Backbone as JSON Lines, residues from 0, in Angstrom:
{"i":0,"aa":"M","n":[0.85,-1.18,0.0],"ca":[0.0,0.0,0.0],"c":[0.89,1.24,0.0]}
{"i":1,"aa":"I","n":[0.56,2.16,-0.85],"ca":[1.23,3.46,-0.89],"c":[0.26,4.47,-0.32]}
{"i":2,"aa":"T","n":[0.7,5.22,0.69],"ca":[-0.12,6.25,1.31],"c":[0.49,7.61,1.04]}
{"i":3,"aa":"I","n":[-0.3,8.49,0.46],"ca":[0.11,9.86,0.19],"c":[-0.56,10.75,1.22]}
{"i":4,"aa":"V","n":[0.24,11.56,1.92],"ca":[-0.28,12.48,2.93],"c":[-0.06,13.9,2.44]}
{"i":5,"aa":"D","n":[-1.1,14.71,2.47],"ca":[-0.98,16.13,2.16],"c":[-1.96,16.88,3.04]}
{"i":6,"aa":"T","n":[-1.58,18.08,3.46],"ca":[-2.43,18.85,4.36],"c":[-3.49,19.66,3.63]}
{"i":7,"aa":"N","n":[-3.51,19.62,2.3],"ca":[-4.49,20.36,1.52],"c":[-5.69,19.46,1.25]}
{"i":8,"aa":"P","n":[-6.82,19.68,1.95],"ca":[-7.98,18.8,1.79],"c":[-8.53,18.77,0.37]}
{"i":9,"aa":"A","n":[-8.5,19.9,-0.32],"ca":[-9.02,19.94,-1.7],"c":[-8.17,19.06,-2.61]}
{"i":10,"aa":"L","n":[-6.86,19.09,-2.41],"ca":[-5.96,18.25,-3.21],"c":[-6.23,16.78,-2.93]}
{"i":11,"aa":"I","n":[-6.38,16.42,-1.67],"ca":[-6.64,15.03,-1.29],"c":[-7.95,14.55,-1.93]}
{"i":12,"aa":"E","n":[-8.99,15.36,-1.88],"ca":[-10.27,14.96,-2.47],"c":[-10.15,14.79,-3.98]}
{"i":13,"aa":"A","n":[-9.41,15.69,-4.64],"ca":[-9.21,15.56,-6.09],"c":[-8.46,14.27,-6.41]}
{"i":14,"aa":"L","n":[-7.42,13.96,-5.64],"ca":[-6.65,12.74,-5.86],"c":[-7.5,11.5,-5.62]}
{"i":15,"aa":"K","n":[-8.33,11.54,-4.58],"ca":[-9.22,10.41,-4.3],"c":[-10.21,10.18,-5.44]}
{"i":16,"aa":"A","n":[-10.53,11.25,-6.16],"ca":[-11.43,11.15,-7.31],"c":[-10.68,10.79,-8.59]}
{"i":17,"aa":"G","n":[-9.37,10.62,-8.49],"ca":[-8.58,10.22,-9.64],"c":[-8.05,11.37,-10.48]}
{"i":18,"aa":"H","n":[-8.11,12.58,-9.95],"ca":[-7.63,13.76,-10.68],"c":[-6.25,14.17,-10.16]}
{"i":19,"aa":"S","n":[-5.33,14.37,-11.08],"ca":[-3.95,14.7,-10.71],"c":[-3.65,16.18,-10.93]}
{"i":20,"aa":"P","n":[-2.95,16.82,-9.99],"ca":[-2.5,18.19,-10.21],"c":[-1.25,18.23,-11.09]}
{"i":21,"aa":"I","n":[-0.67,17.07,-11.33],"ca":[0.54,16.96,-12.15],"c":[0.12,16.61,-13.56]}
{"i":22,"aa":"H","n":[0.5,17.44,-14.51],"ca":[0.12,17.22,-15.91],"c":[1.2,16.4,-16.6]}
{"i":23,"aa":"E","n":[1.05,15.1,-16.45],"ca":[2.0,14.15,-17.03],"c":[1.19,13.06,-17.71]}
{"i":24,"aa":"P","n":[1.44,12.78,-18.99],"ca":[0.66,11.75,-19.69],"c":[0.66,10.42,-18.93]}
{"i":25,"aa":"G","n":[-0.53,9.88,-18.71],"ca":[-0.67,8.58,-18.07],"c":[-0.7,8.62,-16.55]}
{"i":26,"aa":"F","n":[-0.45,9.77,-15.94],"ca":[-0.36,9.82,-14.48],"c":[-1.72,9.58,-13.82]}
{"i":27,"aa":"E","n":[-2.79,10.17,-14.39],"ca":[-4.12,9.93,-13.82],"c":[-4.51,8.46,-13.91]}
{"i":28,"aa":"L","n":[-4.09,7.8,-14.97],"ca":[-4.36,6.36,-15.1],"c":[-3.67,5.58,-13.98]}
{"i":29,"aa":"L","n":[-2.45,5.97,-13.64],"ca":[-1.74,5.32,-12.53],"c":[-2.5,5.52,-11.22]}
{"i":30,"aa":"I","n":[-3.02,6.72,-11.03],"ca":[-3.77,7.02,-9.81],"c":[-5.06,6.2,-9.76]}
{"i":31,"aa":"T","n":[-5.83,6.22,-10.84],"ca":[-7.09,5.47,-10.83],"c":[-6.87,3.97,-10.71]}
{"i":32,"aa":"D","n":[-5.82,3.46,-11.34],"ca":[-5.5,2.03,-11.19],"c":[-5.13,1.71,-9.75]}
{"i":33,"aa":"G","n":[-4.31,2.55,-9.13],"ca":[-3.92,2.34,-7.74],"c":[-5.11,2.38,-6.79]}
{"i":34,"aa":"L","n":[-6.03,3.3,-7.04],"ca":[-7.23,3.37,-6.22],"c":[-8.11,2.15,-6.42]}
{"i":35,"aa":"R","n":[-8.29,1.75,-7.67],"ca":[-9.12,0.59,-7.98],"c":[-8.56,-0.69,-7.38]}
{"i":36,"aa":"L","n":[-7.24,-0.84,-7.45],"ca":[-6.58,-2.05,-6.92],"c":[-6.33,-1.97,-5.42]}
{"i":37,"aa":"E","n":[-6.67,-0.82,-4.83],"ca":[-6.48,-0.58,-3.39],"c":[-5.03,-0.71,-2.97]}
{"i":38,"aa":"T","n":[-4.14,-0.23,-3.84],"ca":[-2.71,-0.19,-3.52],"c":[-2.24,1.24,-3.29]}
{"i":39,"aa":"L","n":[-3.17,2.18,-3.38],"ca":[-2.86,3.6,-3.24],"c":[-3.97,4.26,-2.44]}
{"i":40,"aa":"E","n":[-3.58,5.09,-1.46],"ca":[-4.57,5.84,-0.7],"c":[-4.06,7.24,-0.44]}
{"i":41,"aa":"F","n":[-4.98,8.16,-0.23],"ca":[-4.65,9.55,0.03],"c":[-5.31,9.97,1.33]}
{"i":42,"aa":"V","n":[-4.53,10.57,2.23],"ca":[-5.04,11.02,3.52],"c":[-4.55,12.44,3.77]}
{"i":43,"aa":"S","n":[-5.28,13.17,4.61],"ca":[-4.94,14.56,4.87],"c":[-4.12,14.75,6.14]}
{"i":44,"aa":"S","n":[-3.85,13.68,6.84],"ca":[-3.06,13.8,8.07],"c":[-2.34,12.49,8.34]}
{"i":45,"aa":"A","n":[-1.12,12.59,8.8],"ca":[-0.36,11.39,9.16],"c":[-0.96,10.74,10.4]}
{"i":46,"aa":"T","n":[-1.9,11.41,11.07],"ca":[-2.54,10.82,12.24],"c":[-3.77,10.03,11.85]}
{"i":47,"aa":"D","n":[-4.18,10.09,10.54],"ca":[-5.27,9.22,10.09],"c":[-4.82,7.78,10.32]}
{"i":48,"aa":"E","n":[-5.77,6.9,10.43],"ca":[-5.43,5.51,10.73],"c":[-4.89,4.8,9.49]}
{"i":49,"aa":"F","n":[-3.61,4.62,9.48],"ca":[-2.96,3.81,8.46],"c":[-1.64,3.32,9.04]}
{"i":50,"aa":"E","n":[-1.14,2.24,8.49],"ca":[0.11,1.69,8.97],"c":[1.26,2.17,8.09]}
{"i":51,"aa":"F","n":[2.34,2.57,8.75],"ca":[3.54,2.92,7.99],"c":[4.16,1.64,7.46]}
{"i":52,"aa":"G","n":[4.67,1.7,6.27],"ca":[5.3,0.54,5.66],"c":[6.75,0.41,6.08]}
{"i":53,"aa":"D","n":[7.48,-0.38,5.33],"ca":[8.89,-0.59,5.61],"c":[9.73,0.6,5.13]}
{"i":54,"aa":"F","n":[9.14,1.42,4.31],"ca":[9.87,2.53,3.7],"c":[9.01,3.78,3.8]}
{"i":55,"aa":"L","n":[9.6,4.88,4.23],"ca":[8.88,6.14,4.35],"c":[9.64,7.19,3.57]}
{"i":56,"aa":"Y","n":[8.98,7.8,2.6],"ca":[9.59,8.84,1.78],"c":[8.83,10.13,2.07]}
{"i":57,"aa":"V","n":[9.54,11.15,2.52],"ca":[8.92,12.44,2.81],"c":[9.43,13.45,1.8]}
{"i":58,"aa":"A","n":[8.51,14.03,1.06],"ca":[8.87,15.07,0.09],"c":[8.43,16.4,0.68]}
{"i":59,"aa":"V","n":[9.36,17.31,0.81],"ca":[9.02,18.63,1.34],"c":[8.88,19.6,0.18]}
{"i":60,"aa":"G","n":[8.11,20.63,0.42],"ca":[7.81,21.6,-0.62],"c":[8.99,22.47,-1.0]}
{"i":61,"aa":"T","n":[8.79,23.2,-2.04],"ca":[9.75,24.2,-2.49],"c":[9.07,25.55,-2.35]}
{"i":62,"aa":"P","n":[9.69,26.65,-2.37],"ca":[11.08,26.83,-2.78],"c":[12.05,26.51,-1.65]}
{"i":63,"aa":"T","n":[13.28,26.34,-2.04],"ca":[14.33,26.12,-1.06],"c":[14.68,27.45,-0.41]}
{"i":64,"aa":"T","n":[15.54,27.42,0.55],"ca":[16.0,28.65,1.17],"c":[16.87,29.41,0.18]}
{"i":65,"aa":"Y","n":[17.19,30.64,0.5],"ca":[18.02,31.44,-0.39],"c":[19.37,30.78,-0.65]}
{"i":66,"aa":"G","n":[19.86,30.02,0.31],"ca":[21.13,29.34,0.12],"c":[21.01,28.03,-0.64]}
{"i":67,"aa":"G","n":[19.78,27.62,-0.99],"ca":[19.58,26.4,-1.76],"c":[19.25,25.18,-0.93]}
{"i":68,"aa":"A","n":[19.13,25.33,0.39],"ca":[18.82,24.19,1.25],"c":[17.33,23.87,1.21]}
{"i":69,"aa":"A","n":[17.0,22.64,1.47],"ca":[15.59,22.22,1.54],"c":[14.98,22.76,2.82]}
{"i":70,"aa":"P","n":[13.65,22.96,2.84],"ca":[12.98,23.45,4.05],"c":[12.86,22.33,5.09]}
{"i":71,"aa":"L","n":[13.91,22.08,5.82],"ca":[13.99,20.94,6.74],"c":[13.0,20.95,7.9]}
{"i":72,"aa":"P","n":[12.49,22.09,8.37],"ca":[11.48,22.01,9.44],"c":[10.27,21.15,9.04]}
{"i":73,"aa":"A","n":[10.0,21.03,7.76],"ca":[8.88,20.2,7.31],"c":[9.11,18.73,7.64]}
{"i":74,"aa":"L","n":[10.35,18.31,7.8],"ca":[10.64,16.92,8.14],"c":[10.28,16.59,9.57]}
{"i":75,"aa":"N","n":[10.27,17.6,10.44],"ca":[9.95,17.34,11.84],"c":[8.5,16.96,12.04]}
{"i":76,"aa":"Q","n":[7.61,17.55,11.26],"ca":[6.19,17.26,11.37],"c":[5.59,17.27,9.97]}
{"i":77,"aa":"P","n":[5.78,16.22,9.2],"ca":[5.32,16.22,7.8],"c":[3.81,16.3,7.64]}
{"i":78,"aa":"D","n":[3.06,16.1,8.71],"ca":[1.6,16.19,8.59],"c":[1.07,17.58,8.93]}
{"i":79,"aa":"R","n":[1.97,18.55,9.12],"ca":[1.55,19.91,9.43],"c":[2.07,20.85,8.36]}
{"i":80,"aa":"P","n":[1.3,21.92,8.07],"ca":[1.8,22.9,7.09],"c":[3.08,23.56,7.57]}
{"i":81,"aa":"T","n":[3.95,23.93,6.66],"ca":[5.21,24.55,7.03],"c":[5.12,26.05,7.07]}
{"i":82,"aa":"S","n":[4.03,26.63,6.62],"ca":[3.9,28.09,6.67],"c":[2.68,28.52,7.43]}
């Protein structure tokens, strides 16, 4: 199971409906297939009931800092907005 967490409820609802904010050919098909096969889920909080897998990948937003560093405070609480 792949679980996608985002704090934007509108984005989560769009993804649950199979709509992608990323304009990449075939990406919506991957989303709808994952939803249909129940191998993909979207939640709005890391506190929602789901089990963490063996691997956790956290993607933090951009832009980076003026020096080019990633916004690392987002790693401390990935289920909370950084701004």
